[in-house]
C-alpha positions in Angstrom: -25.4 -14.1 -3.8 -22.8 -15.5 -5.9 -19.0 -15.1 -6.0 -19.2 -12.9 -9.3 -21.8 -10.7 -7.7 -19.5 -10.7 -4.5 -16.8 -9.3 -6.7 -18.8 -6.8 -8.7 -20.1 -5.5 -5.2 -16.7 -5.2 -4.0 -15.7 -3.0 -6.9 -18.2 -0.6 -6.9 -17.8 0.0 -2.9 -14.3 0.3 -4.1 -15.1 3.2 -6.5 -16.9 5.0 -4.2 -13.1 5.6 -2.0 -12.0 8.8 -2.6 -10.4 11.9 0.3 -13.9 12.9 0.7 -13.8 9.3 2.9 -10.5 9.9 4.1 -11.6 13.3 6.0 -14.3 11.3 7.3 -12.0 9.3 9.5 -11.6 11.9 12.0 -9.1 9.5 14.0 -6.7 9.4 11.5 -7.3 13.3 10.2 -5.7 14.1 13.7 -2.8 12.4 12.5 -2.3 13.6 9.3 -2.9 17.3 10.8 0.0 17.1 13.7 2.1 15.3 10.9 1.0 18.6 8.7 1.6 21.0 11.7 5.1 18.9 12.0 6.2 19.1 8.7 5.5 22.8 8.8 7.6 23.4 12.0 10.7 21.3 10.6 10.8 23.2 7.5 10.8 26.8 8.8 13.5 25.0 11.4 15.5 23.4 8.4 16.5 27.6 7.0 17.0 28.8 10.9 19.1 26.0 11.9 21.3 26.0 8.6 21.8 29.9 9.3 22.1 29.3 12.7 25.3 26.7 12.6 27.4 28.8 10.2 26.6 31.4 12.5 27.9 29.7 15.4 30.9 28.1 14.2 31.5 29.9 10.2 32.5 26.3 9.0 31.3 24.6 6.7 32.6 21.3 8.4 30.4 21.5 11.4 26.8 21.9 9.1 28.2 18.4 7.6 28.7 17.4 11.3 25.4 18.1 12.1 23.9 16.8 9.4 25.5 13.4 9.5 24.6 13.4 13.4 21.5 13.9 13.0 20.7 10.9 10.9 22.9 8.2 13.0 20.0 7.7 15.2 17.8 6.9 12.8 20.4 4.4 11.3 21.5 2.7 14.2 18.9 3.2 16.9 15.6 2.9 15.2 15.8 -0.8 14.6 16.3 -1.2 18.5 13.5 1.3 18.7 11.3 -0.2 16.4 11.1 -3.5 18.7 11.3 -1.7 22.1 7.8 -0.2 21.3 6.5 -3.8 20.9 3.5 -4.0 23.4 3.9 -0.3 24.5 1.2 2.4 24.7 2.7 4.2 21.0 0.2 6.9 21.6 2.0 7.9 24.8 5.3 7.1 23.1 4.3 10.0 20.1 3.1 12.3 22.7 6.2 12.3 25.0 8.9 12.3 21.8 6.9 15.5 20.4 7.6 17.2 23.9 11.1 15.8 24.1 11.7 17.4 20.9 9.6 20.9 21.7 11.7 21.2 24.5 14.9 20.7 23.0 14.3 23.0 20.5 13.3 25.7 23.0 16.5 25.2 24.5 18.0 26.3 21.3 16.0 28.9 21.0 16.5 30.2 24.4 19.9 29.2 24.8 20.4 31.4 21.4 18.9 34.6 22.8 20.8 34.1 26.1 24.0 34.3 24.0 25.4 30.6 25.8 24.7 28.2 22.9 27.7 26.9 21.3 28.2 24.1 18.4 28.2 21.5 21.1 25.2 22.0 23.0 23.8 22.3 19.6 25.3 18.9 18.7 24.2 17.4 22.2 20.5 18.6 21.5 20.7 17.6 18.0 21.4 14.1 19.0 18.7 14.1 21.6 16.1 15.1 19.4 17.4 12.5 16.1 16.7 9.5 19.0 13.5 11.0 20.3 12.4 10.7 16.3 13.6 7.2 16.4 10.8 6.4 18.3 8.4 8.3 17.3 8.6 7.3 13.5 7.6 3.7 14.3 5.0 4.6 17.0 3.3 6.5 14.5 3.2 3.4 11.6 2.0 1.2 13.5 -0.9 3.0 14.5 -2.0 3.2 10.8 -3.7 0.0 10.8 -5.9 1.1 13.8 -6.8 4.1 12.5 -7.2 3.1 8.8 -9.1 0.5 7.1 -7.2 -1.1 4.2 -9.1 0.3 1.5 -8.0 3.7 2.6 -4.7 3.3 2.6 -4.3 4.7 -0.6 -6.0 7.8 -0.3 -4.9 8.0 3.3 -1.4 8.1 2.7 -1.6 9.9 -0.3 -3.4 12.8 1.2 -0.6 12.8 4.5 2.2 13.3 2.1 0.5 15.8 0.0 -0.5 17.9 2.8 3.2 17.5 4.1 4.8 18.3 0.7 2.3 21.7 0.2 3.1 22.6 4.1 6.8 22.1 3.5 6.4 24.5 0.4 4.6 27.3 2.6 6.8 26.3 5.5 9.9 27.2 3.3 8.6 30.4 1.7 7.5 31.8 5.8 11.3 31.1 6.7 12.9 33.6 4.0 9.8 36.3 5.4 11.1 35.5 9.0 14.5 35.1 8.9 14.4 38.5 7.1 12.4 40.2 9.9 13.1 38.9 12.7 15.9 36.9 14.9 16.8 33.5 13.8 15.2 32.5 17.6 11.7 33.5 16.3 11.5 30.6 14.0 12.9 27.9 16.3 10.4 29.3 19.1 7.6 28.6 16.2 9.2 25.1 15.4 9.0 24.6 19.0 5.0 25.5 19.5 4.6 23.1 16.7 5.8 20.2 18.4 3.7 21.2 21.5 0.4 21.2 18.9 1.6 17.9 17.6 1.6 16.5 21.2 -1.9 18.1 22.4 -3.4 16.7 18.9 -2.4 13.0 19.5 -3.2 13.4 23.2 -6.9 13.9 21.7 -6.6 10.6 19.4 -9.2 8.4 20.9 -7.7 4.8 20.1 -7.4 1.7 21.4 -4.8 -0.2 21.6 -4.6 -3.9 22.7 -2.1 -6.7 23.8 0.0 -3.7 26.0 2.2 -5.0 28.5 3.1 -3.4 31.7 6.4 -2.5 33.2 9.9 -2.4 31.9 11.1 -4.0 29.1 12.1 -7.5 29.3 15.5 -8.3 27.7 14.7 -11.6 26.4 11.5 -10.7 25.0 13.1 -7.8 23.4 15.7 -9.5 21.8 13.1 -11.9 20.3 10.6 -9.0 19.1 14.0 -7.6 17.3 15.0 -10.9 15.2 11.3 -11.6 14.8 11.3 -8.4 12.9 14.3 -9.2 11.2 13.4 -13.0 10.6 9.9 -11.6 9.1 11.4 -9.3 6.3 13.8 -11.5 5.3 11.6 -14.4 4.8 9.6 -12.1 2.6 10.5 -11.5 -0.5 7.3 -9.0 -1.7 8.9 -6.7 1.3 12.6 -7.0 0.6 11.5 -5.6 -2.8 10.6 -2.9 -1.3 13.1 -2.0 0.8 15.8 -2.4 -1.8 13.3 0.0 -3.8 13.2 2.2 -1.2 17.2 1.9 -1.1 17.4 2.7 -4.1 15.6 5.6 -4.4 17.4 7.4 -1.3 20.4 7.0 -2.9 19.8 7.7 -6.6 18.6 11.2 -5.5 21.7 12.1 -3.4 24.3 13.1 -6.3 21.3 15.3 -7.1 21.0 17.0 -3.7 23.8 17.4 -2.5 25.6 19.0 -6.1 22.7 21.4 -7.0 24.7 24.4 -6.5 27.4 23.2 -8.8 25.2 21.7 -10.9 23.7 25.1 -11.8 26.9 27.2 -11.7 28.7 24.3 -13.8 26.9 22.8 -16.1 24.0 25.2 -16.6 26.0 28.1 -16.2 23.1 29.6 -14.2 22.8 31.6 -11.0 21.0 30.9 -7.6 17.9 31.9 -9.1 17.5 27.8 -10.4 17.5 26.9 -7.6 14.3 28.2 -6.5 13.0 27.4 -9.7 14.2 23.5 -9.2 12.5 23.2 -5.9 9.5 24.8 -6.5 9.0 22.9 -9.8 9.8 19.5 -8.1 7.7 20.0 -5.0 4.9 20.8 -7.2 5.0 17.9 -9.0 5.6 15.8 -6.0 2.3 17.2 -4.2 0.3 16.2 -7.5 1.9 13.1 -7.9 0.9 12.5 -3.9 -2.6 13.8 -4.7 -2.8 11.8 -7.7 -1.5 8.6 -6.7 -4.5 6.7 -5.6 -6.4 7.8 -9.3 -3.9 6.7 -11.7 -2.8 3.6 -9.4 -5.7 2.0 -10.6 -5.7 2.5 -13.9 -2.0 1.8 -14.5 -0.4 -1.1 -13.2 2.2 -1.7 -10.6 5.0 -2.1 -13.3 4.0 0.9 -14.9 3.9 3.2 -11.9 7.4 1.6 -11.0 8.9 1.9 -14.2 8.0 6.1 -15.2 8.8 6.7 -11.7 12.1 4.4 -11.9 13.3 5.4 -15.0 12.1 9.2 -15.3 14.9 10.0 -12.5 18.0 8.4 -15.2 16.0 10.4 -17.5 16.3 13.9 -15.9 20.0 13.2 -14.5 20.9 12.6 -18.7 18.8 16.1 -19.5 20.6 18.4 -16.9 23.5 16.9 -19.2 22.2 17.5 -22.5 20.5 21.1 -21.8 23.8 22.3 -20.2 25.8 21.0 -23.0 23.8 21.6 -26.3 21.0 24.6 -24.7 22.3 28.2 -25.2 19.1 30.4 -24.5 18.3 30.9 -20.7 14.7 31.1 -21.4 14.9 27.9 -23.2 17.0 26.1 -20.6 14.7 27.4 -17.7 11.2 26.5 -19.3 12.9 22.5 -20.1 14.2 22.2 -16.2 11.0 23.9 -15.5 8.5 21.4 -16.9 11.4 18.0 -16.6 11.3 18.9 -13.1 7.6 19.1 -12.3 7.6 15.9 -14.6 10.0 14.0 -12.5 8.4 15.3 -9.2 4.9 13.6 -10.1 6.7 10.4 -12.0 8.7 10.0 -8.5 6.1 10.8 -6.1 3.5 8.1 -7.8 6.8 5.8 -7.2 7.3 6.6 -3.4 3.7 6.0 -2.7 3.3 2.9 -4.6 6.6 1.7 -2.3 5.4 3.0 1.4 1.7 1.7 0.3 2.3 -1.2 -1.0 5.2 -2.2 1.7 2.4 -1.2 4.8 0.0 -3.3 3.2 1.8 -6.0 3.0 2.9 -6.1 6.9 0.8 -7.9 9.2 -0.3 -5.6 12.0 1.8 -7.0 15.2 5.3 -6.5 12.6 4.5 -3.0 11.8 6.6 -0.8 14.3 9.7 -3.4 13.7 9.4 -3.7 9.8 8.8 -0.3 9.4 11.9 0.9 11.2 14.2 -1.7 9.8 13.0 0.0 6.5 13.4 3.2 7.6 17.2 2.4 9.0 18.1 1.2 5.1 16.6 4.3 3.6 18.6 7.0 5.7 21.3 4.5 6.0 22.0 4.8 2.3 22.3 8.5 2.3 25.7 9.2 3.7 27.0 5.9 2.1 26.4 7.4 -0.9 27.8 10.9 0.1 31.2 9.3 0.8 31.3 8.1 -2.4 30.2 11.1 -4.7 32.4 13.2 -2.7 35.4 11.4 -3.8 34.4 11.0 -7.2 33.5 14.8 -7.5 37.3 15.3 -6.6 38.5 13.5 -9.8 36.0 14.1 -11.9 33.0 16.7 -13.2 29.7 17.1 -12.1 28.2 16.3 -15.9 30.2 13.1 -15.8 28.9 12.4 -12.4 25.3 13.0 -13.9 25.5 11.1 -17.0 26.9 8.4 -15.0 24.1 8.1 -12.3 21.5 8.5 -15.2 22.9 5.8 -16.9 22.9 3.3 -13.4 19.9 4.4 -12.6 18.4 2.9 -16.1 20.8 -0.1 -15.9 19.1 -0.9 -12.2 16.1 -0.1 -13.0 15.6 -2.8 -16.1 15.9 -5.3 -12.9 14.0 -3.6 -10.5 11.4 -2.9 -13.1 11.1 -6.4 -14.8 8.0 -8.3 -15.6 9.0 -11.2 -14.0 9.5 -9.5 -11.3 5.5 -8.1 -10.8 4.3 -10.6 -12.0 5.4 -12.7 -9.0 4.3 -10.1 -6.8 0.9 -10.0 -8.3 0.8 -13.8 -7.8 1.3 -13.4 -4.3 -1.6 -11.1 -4.0 -3.9 -12.8 -6.0 -3.6 -15.6 -3.2 -4.3 -13.3 -0.8 -7.1 -12.0 -2.0 -7.9 -15.8 -2.7 -7.2 -16.6 0.9 -9.8 -13.7 1.9 -12.3 -15.2 -0.2 -12.4 -18.9 0.7 -12.5 -17.7 4.4 -15.4 -15.3 3.7 -17.3 -18.4 1.6 -17.0 -21.2 4.3 -18.2 -18.6 6.8 -21.3 -17.8 5.1 -22.1 -21.4 4.2 
């Protein structure tokens, strides 16, 4: 078989890959189902805990404290957790952390029901849950290459993302019904059950993990693993780009996420019904974007996906300022905001899928836990930093001005992040990897 025939055959095989083939990947689908169940519980819990914190404290500041503490372990602990789990049984880590989270959530519900829950107990259990999540995330990511071939990454990760987003939407709707019919503790107990179900599903996972190290963590080896992860990321320009892109995406959404209520009341001059419209339109858009990513990524260039996703966020911010100032019809405002939110959700989801798929695809398996943990910590760290800046600026300027500034900054930053030169270098690197693979294949055939 000559080189041209080999390329044609590979393209034919690639064209046959779809969601049907992913569903046949039984072991990977178990992790997807576990993630979907987890997301359902988390979406119910997010609403329930919001009410619970306020019921316990009657204080907005405590809500902010719980929110901030929930992210601290991800920022500070996760990079170290990624190095600590190297050579350890990732399946066992996922099971144990799911059980820990389930027990903590169950404790909160029981303490609430028996009447001895207070804000300090809630804060302590939140810290324990977040610490467990800091270990589970890297463990889960590092199993992907063992469960899924690289050619399935786009469809596999997109299926996971769209399924989780769909279940989140269902969970948010169910939370409202549950909280209107039952005590808050019932909703929290449901979250507990989802953690235990997730642990049970992961327990059935059939996977052979190699290079496992028995015994306690060796301090010297741990430090070497940690340094190795940072060094690997530092020396790979492509991975650094995806980290930078992900940090930007997390940061640029902070004004929208933190100022939604003010946006609707001050800029759009509408009531809380617009909150639901925004949430549903964006979530549906993100579900569609994640589901369509494998198909659109084969039609569009990487630069096109990054540009559409990046610039759409800036346009989205500017749209709110324009609509709030020049559109007077309430029906027109709802229509424009709904349609643009749906389109932005699709474009943003495409960009996030591109970032996640390409990032994981370009990491060597032995570095996956360490590098993804650093990646996650950097992304989450951007949120409180930008939140602090936005909080300070919100005291001296209007929401409309903040959205205008954010929209313009987004466009300026995207000019650099989405430049043709940057993506030409990315394509050159990937072509080099493919060429190396073909050379190795040819030499083996000879």
